[in-house]
MIKEVO-943393 format. One record per atom (N, C-alpha, C, CB): residue in three letters; x, y, z. Coordinates in steps of 0.001 Angstrom, whole numbers, padded with zeros to 6 digits, always signed. Each point is the difference from the previous one (the first is absolute). Glycine has a CB too. Layout:
residues N
ALAXYZ;...
end
This chain:
residues 91
MET-001036+001328+029840;MET+000785+001175-000333;MET+000907-000333-001190;MET-000072+000811+002416;PRO+000069+000014-003450;PRO+000798-000317-001194;PRO+001493+000150+000251;PRO-001906+000745-001410;LYS+002656-001534+000657;LYS+001449+000046+000086;LYS+000503+001296-000646;LYS+000131-002542-000039;GLU+000962+003071+000562;GLU+000562+001227-000571;GLU+000522-000258-001405;GLU+000604+000808+002298;GLU-000761+000154-003161;GLU+000495-000112-001368;GLU+001517+000115-000006;GLU-002147+000967-000900;LEU+002790-001806+000089;LEU+001449+000049-000139;LEU+000363+000945-001136;LEU+000220-002358+000883;LEU+000909+003019-000749;LEU+000471+000927-001018;LEU+000933-000743-000943;LEU-000220+001966+001581;GLU+000102-001708-002872;GLU+000871-000641-000989;GLU+000877+001053-000651;GLU-001707-001810-000422;PHE+003010+001505+000345;PHE+000966+000891-000630;PHE+000873-000804-000946;PHE-000010+001532+002006;GLU+000568-000849-002996;GLU+000993-000632-000874;GLU+001360+000506+000406;GLU-001640-000212-001915;GLY+002640-000673+001799;GLY+001343+000386+000388;GLY+001042-000865-000672;GLY-000887+000791+002166;LEU+002122-000606-001744;LEU+001145-000687-000566;LEU+000758-000677+001128;LEU+000158+001656-001911;VAL+000158-002943+001737;VAL+000770-000732+001007;VAL+001441+000485-000091;VAL-001537-002049-000120;THR+002056+002594+001228;THR+001362+000524+000000;THR+000986-000942+000662;THR-000947+002275+000028;GLU+000460-003112+000901;GLU+000914-000863+000748;GLU-000739-001250+000463;GLU+001346+002004+000748;ILE-000651-003134-000776;ILE-000553-001243+000524;ILE+000570-000205+001394;ILE-000243-001015-002328;LEU-000643+000849+003297;LEU+000392-000151+001396;LEU-000182-001452+000439;LEU-000639+002400+000464;PRO+001209-002789+000685;PRO-000208-001368+000503;PRO-001472-000270+000337;PRO+002338+000030+000907;ASP-002663-001290-000759;ASP-001357-000457+000360;ASP-001037+000383-001046;ASP+000629+000194+002396;ALA-000270-000264-003668;ALA-000922+000240-001117;ALA-000668+001362+000091;ALA-000394-002446-000138;ARG+001163+003452+000498;ARG-000504+001372+000055;ARG+000741+000845-001020;ARG-000586-000246+002444;TYR-000039+001358-002815;TYR+000546+000862-001038;TYR-000132+001452+000431;TYR-000582-001690-001782;ARG+001559+002509+001407;ARG-000114+001449+000191;ARG-000539+000560-001309;ARG+001933+000107+001707;VAL-003042+000622-001609;VAL-000697+000500-001181;VAL-000039+001527+000038;VAL-001398-002110-000121;GLN+001771+002724-000987;GLN-000078+001450-000174;GLN-001278+000284-000778;GLN+002553+000291+000032;LEU-003517+000373+000596;LEU-001256+000313-000661;LEU+000184+001143-000982;LEU-001260-000794+002007;GLU+000290+000950-002907;GLU+000074+001058-001007;GLU+000011+001391+000618;GLU-001173-001509-001577;ASN+000583+001663+002762;ASN-000031+001309+000656;ASN+001252+000266+000838;ASN-002483-000160+000041;GLY+003477-000760-000087;GLY+001261+000208+000696;GLY+000088-000662+001361;GLY+000146+002102-001204;HIS-001253-002598+001729;HIS-000028-000652+001309;HIS+000622-001387-000091;HIS-002065+001294+000624;GLN+002832-001710+000412;GLN+000581-001349+000034;GLN-000691-000815+001078;GLN+002225+000868-000822;LEU-002395-002162+000560;LEU-000577-000894+000991;LEU+000573-001401-000175;LEU-002111+001378+000063;VAL+001861-002220+000937;VAL+000425-001388-000038;VAL-001240-000842-000278;VAL+001945+000411+001618;ALA-001842-001327-002587;ALA-001159-000799-000393;ALA+000378-001475-000037;ALA-000919+001929-001338;TYR-000079-002776+001538;TYR+000195-001441-000114;TYR-000852-000522-001146;TYR+000497-000201+002475;THR-000191-001020-002922;THR-000700-000587-001137;THR-001339-000568+000449;THR+002194-000528-001111;ALA-003242+000793+000352;ALA-001326-000534+000304;ALA-000013-001511-000210;ALA-001068+002190-000667;GLY+000191-002862+001360;GLY-000093-001458-000090;GLY-000312-000499-001395;GLY-000730+000000+002337;ARG-000070+000731-003077;ARG-000352-000415-001364;ARG+001235+000027-000901;ARG-002342+000888+000320;MET+003239+000086-000095;MET+001236+000061-000790;MET+000937-001150+000382;MET-000225+002513-000176;LYS+000247-002867+001459;LYS+000815-001145+000429;LYS-000549-001297-000590;LYS+000592+001205+002135;LYS-001901-001347-002092;LYS-000649-001208-000503;LYS+000282-000206-001487;LYS-001790+000276+001728;ASN+001759+000807-002508;ASN+000237-000084-001435;ASN+001471+000160-000373;ASN-002284+000883-000334;ARG+003143-000835+001337;ARG+001459+000070-000177;ARG+000421+001171-000881;ARG+000095-002471+000278;ILE-000633+003635+000022;ILE+000369+001210-000724;ILE+001203+000617+000706;ILE-002401+000396-000783;LYS+003510-000320+000080;LYS+001240+000526+000567;LYS+000051+001503-000213;LYS+001187-002187-000421;THR-000680+002889+001413;THR+000152+001440-000075;THR+001467+000336+000187;THR-002347+000382+000873;LEU+002893+000439-001768;LEU+001398+000391+000058;LEU+000107+001511+000172;LEU+000641-001970-001438;ALA+000535+002424+001807;ALA+000229+001438+000111;ALA-000168+000627-001382;ALA+001589-000323+001967;GLY-002298+001431-002024;GLY-000253+000677-001266;GLY-001355-000308-000593;GLY+002404-000053-000385;ASP-003169-000871+000978;ASP-001327-000338-000505;ASP-001024+001047+000432;ASP+000601-002440+000059;ARG-001558+002733-000937;ARG-001133+000847+000350;ARG-001058-000870+000649;ARG+000490+001609-001899;VAL-001030-001176+003036;VAL-000964-000797+000749;VAL-001154+000878+000463;VAL+001828-001562+000740;THR-002932+000897-000384;THR-001119+000655+000663;THR+000016-000438+001455;THR-001385+000090-002144;VAL+001283+000881+003049;VAL+000098-000253+001436;VAL-001313+000375+000666;VAL+002490+000417-000038;GLU-002948-001274+000936;GLU-001199+000258+000794;GLU+000458+000462+001381;GLU-001381-001742-001285;VAL+000863+002876+001762;VAL+000437+000583+001262;VAL-001221+000269+000873;VAL+002032+001036-001112;SER-001900-001327+002407;SER-001059+000302+000950;SER+000035+001494+000322;SER+000115-002349+000972;PRO-001253+002977-000789;PRO+000013+001427+000340;PRO+000551+000264+001405;PRO-001957+000306-001514;TYR+002081-001342+002337;TYR+000480+000170+001365;TYR+001521+000009+000090;TYR-002072-001103+000785;ASP+002752+000366-001667;ASP+001463-000065+000028;ASP+000515+000150-001425;ASP-000015-001492+002063;LEU+000494+002672-002391;LEU+000432+000292-001359;LEU+001463-000379-000250;LEU-001667+001846-000043;GLU+002308-002497+000999;GLU+001398-000416-000155;GLU+000120-001453-000452;GLU+000632+001645+001763;LYS-001731-002388-001740;LYS+000015-001413-000373;LYS-001063-000249-001062;LYS+000825-000661+002302;GLY-000554-000331-003159;GLY-000964-000309-001038;GLY+000117-001432-000470;GLY+000053+002366-000691;ARG-000881-002706-000292;ARG-000022-001354-000557;ARG+000049+000111-001515;ARG-001318-000904+001979;LEU+002267+000184-002602;LEU+000092-000028-001459;LEU-001125-000872-000524;LEU+002519+000343+000045;ILE-003378+000218-000883;ILE-001116-000793-000504;ILE+000086-000238-001500;ILE-001389+000917+001829;PHE+002274-000181-002541;PHE+000077-000177-001443;PHE+001365+000449-000493;PHE-002488+000334-000222;ARG+003094-001117-000676;ARG+001257+000387-000651;ARG-000321+000294-001444;ARG+001423-001413+001568;HIS-001131+002640-001999;HIS-000310+000418-001364;HIS+001017-000576-000974;HIS-001048+002110+000871;LYS+000551-002498-002040;LYS+000891-000514-001034;LYS+000783+001153-000601;LYS-001575-001909-000496;ASP+002815+001618+000142;ASP+000876+001005-000588;ASP+000202-000281-001471;ASP+001145+000321+002194;GLU-000746+000693-002936;GLU+000324-000199-001408;GLU+001246-000855-000143;GLU-001051+002201-000563;ARG+001982-002045+001506;ARG+001262-000733-000087;ARG-000170-001484+000295;ARG+001180+002078+000659;ALA-002262-002467-000015;ALA-000192-001397+000376;ALA-000139-000897-001225;ALA-001089+000755+002113;GLY+000487-000258-003189;GLY-000174-000799-001196;GLY+001276-000164-000801;GLY-002324+000770-000056;SER+003246+000179+000175;SER+001228-000050-000796;SER+001079-000877+000623;SER-000541+002269-000817;VAL+000434-002561+002097;VAL+001005-000817+000672;VAL-000247-001464-000328;VAL+000222+001696+001863;ALA+000833-002392-002266;ALA-000136-001421-000340;ALA-000242-000814+001265;ALA+001504+000299-002006;ARG-002479-001157+001962;ARG-000317-000843+001142;ARG+000860-001253-000037;ARG-002357+000887+000052;PRO+002743-001390+001105;PRO+000756-001246+000000;PRO-000906-001151-000439;PRO+001507+000873+001840;PRO-000942-001871-002516;PRO-000842-001115-000447;PRO-000580-000753+001186;PRO+001383-000205-002074;GLN-002642-000196+001927;GLN-000652-000730+001079;GLN+000321-001476-000101;GLN-001834+001696+000071;ARG+001826-002349+001084;ARG+000263-001420+000031;ARG-001195-000748-000577;ARG+001500+000279+002011;GLN-001200-001389-002624;GLN-001047-000797-000618;GLN-000812-000717+001083;GLN+001418-000300-002079;GLN-002735+000300+001915;GLN-000879-000670+000941;GLN-000147-001467-000379;GLN-001225+002154+000424;PHE+001348-003026+000538;PHE-000152-001421-000246;PHE-001343-000475+000520;PHE+002481-000314+000130;ARG-003131-000537-000899;ARG-001293-000551+000408;ARG+000196-001395+000529;ARG-001199+001392-001698;ARG+000498-001693+002764;ARG+000009-001366+000533;ARG-001058-000795-000704;ARG+000828+000775+002233;ARG-000527-002002-002522;ARG-000987-000855-000664;ARG-000568-001009+000949;ARG+001178+000304-002136;
end
């Protein structure tokens, strides 16, 4: 039996909640609570309030979702990044 198709929506992170959860306002006005997908954790992608994200939602529970993608913003390129620490090589 095939797995149910997940619904994908775009939204805006409005609030950061405890336990790595986020309150997301979808484009259609619906609000839900979402957690970070494992691939985003693995690649250390940080999500802040005000970020545009793509959320995957099960058709059975439309109040919960999973953040699967953080969209790049125009403002992200203009913000100065802190200098990175120098990497040392072992010989």
